[in-house]
N, C-alpha and C positions, 0 to 999 in steps of 0.2 A: 628311400633312394632318393636321385635326380634324375626328375624323368622331363623338366621345363622349367627354365629359366627365361631372363632377361638380361640386354645387355644396352641401357638406352644413354649411357652417358658420352658427350661429345670427346672426339679422339683426344684432342687436347690434357681434356683431363682425365684419360687415362696414363696419357706421357705421362704425365706427371708424377702420376702416381707408383706406375709401373717400367717407367726406365726403361722403356723400349726406342730404339734407332729411330724409324719408323714413323711416318704420318700420313698414314691412309686412309681414303675417302671411304670409313663406316657406314654406313646406314644403321641407322637404333633397329635396334629387334627388340621387339616384344611380348615372341615367346616361340624360342628357339625350343626345335625339336629335336631328335637323335634323325642323325644320318645327315644332316645340314651341314653347313660350314660353322667353326663357330671362332673367334679371335682367341689365340692361346700366347702365349709367351714363352719361351723357353731361350737358356744359354747359347749359343751356339761357335764352332768352334772359334772362333775371331772375338771372344773374350765377353761380345755384346750380345745383351738381350734385345733378341728381335720379336715383333707381331706375327706369326702366320695364320692362315687358317687351316683351322687340321678338321677331317671329317667327323661329327661323333658319334661313336659307335668302334672300337678300338677292334683292327684288325689283326693279329698275329704277321707275324712273316712267315708262318711256317702255316698259313691258312692259305686250304684251297680255294674257298674263293671271299665273297665278301659280305656273305647272308650270317656269318659270325658275329656281326658288329650289333645286330640286332640285341643281340644278349649282351655285349662286352659295354656300354653304355657307363652304367655304373664297377666297379671293380671296392670290393669288401675290404677294410682298413684290415681287418681282425685277419686275412688273406693273400694279401694283397705282393705279399713278398713271397709266395711260396705255389700261387698260382698257376700251372704253364704259360696260360693267357698274359697274364702280368709281370715277371716276377723279371723279365729282358728289360722291360723299361722303366719297370720300378729300379732297376738296380742304376741302368745310367740315362733314362729318357724324361725325365719329369717338367711337366712346367706348369706354370699360371693359365686358369682357365676364368676367364675376365667375366663378373657379371655382376648387376648390379639387385640383383629380387630373385627369387625364384618360386615355383611355386605347388604346391600340397594340397592335395584331397581328402577328405573327413567323411565317414559316412554319415548322414545328418537326416532320417529318418527316411522316407525311401530311397535317396538318393546320395551322392555324395558332392560338398558345396568346395569347390576351392576355392584356396589360401594363397594370398602371396606375401609372404615372408624377404623382408628388408633390413637394413640398417636401420639405428635411427634417425640415424643423419640423412638417411636416400642416399648417401655415396657409394662407390664401387667396391668393390672386393674381389680375392681369388682366393676360385677354389682347386684344393690340390686337384691336377691330370699327371695321365702320363702318356707318353704319345709314341706310335709306331711308325714305322716305314712298311710298303705293302708292297708288291710285286703283281698285276691283275696276271695270271697264268695264259687267261682268253688271248690278249693284244698288249700285256706288258707296259702298261698303262701304272706309272706311278698314284701309289696313294696314304698320304700321311690322314691317321687318324687319333682322336682321343680318346680317353675315358673320364671320367670323373669319381674322383675317391668320396665315400662314402663310408657313415660308422656309427654308432650311435647318436640317436637325440637328445641333445643336453633337456632340460628339464619342464620350458617352458613351449618348446616343441614335440615333446611328445606326447602336449595332446593332437596332436592333426598326427602324428606318424612315429613308429617307432626308429628309423634314419632320417640322417640328415648328411646333407655333402660337409667335406671336410673343410672348412674355414680358414685359409695361415690370414694367420697376422703380418700388419707388414715388415716387422722387423726377422719372420719369419723365409721370406721372402726367396733373397740370397739362399741362404740352407738349401733350403728346395729344390732350388736350378742346379744348385753343383756338382756338378756329374761324379766328382771324386767323393759326394758325401756318401759313408757307411750309409747303407739300407740299416741297418739294424737301430742306428742313434735316431733314425727320421721317425723311428715308430713314433717318439714320443712326441712327434706336431699329429700325430692322425688317431686325433681326440674331437671331441662335442666341442663346438664356442660357446664360448661363457653367452650368459642367455642374454646378461644386461643388455648389450648395442641392439638387439632385433625387435621386431616389431612380425607379427601378424594379422593379418586384415583379412576378411573374406572377401571375394572377388566375383563377377559374373564368371557364369559358365561357359562365358562367351571364351572366354580361354582356353574352353575344352578339346577343339578343332585346330588341328596345329596349321591349317590355314590363315586362321584368324592372327596375323600380326599387327595390331594396330595398337592407337594406344589404349581403346575400349580397355585391354587386357589390363590393365592395372588400378583400373580406376574399382575405388573400396563401394562394397555392397552392404556396408555392415560397421558394424566397432570396431578397433584394434580387439584382442587378448590384453585382457588382461596382464601383468607380470604375476607369480603366484607369491 
């Protein structure tokens, strides 16, 4: 799964890679947690890519309340096209969730050790996401929310966890965002990212608390996991 991640890359660097129109003042986020607003890129009706802040935890349009979001932070690649919570968004409302690292926990001894997973060059990347529009029945306030698609872990990350987020190669961004792309043809993108560019290393349990959103979350406390 993917339950915590970071996005600390300056906005100009993000804009160059993901080609969105805006130049927002985005604060660095070291420990993004579910139900928080997260930066995502989507293709809108003007044919351009736009950066939007979406609530992490997808709320389907038919949901009675927002509590479902705690169960929909991730969508499984194997069932995303059929599951009622996600199938509508998968057909027409796909997005890029921007990140430059994510966290996973591995049981070690009597506890769980957090690990940070990044690209070898520490650059940003896009996780495959879906977004949805929902209106709160209580006060009619609009909410735009999102989920991150996850798949089987590659050989490298399987030593930490059996699942990982779907990371899209830059050449696949346009295809993923195209609302006219056939959902069945996109299944080929929902696969484990190749192991070589990824690096994992242990970090402090400081990251365990979502309230801790500071550079200390990124600091290594041990050696990188060696490639197999």
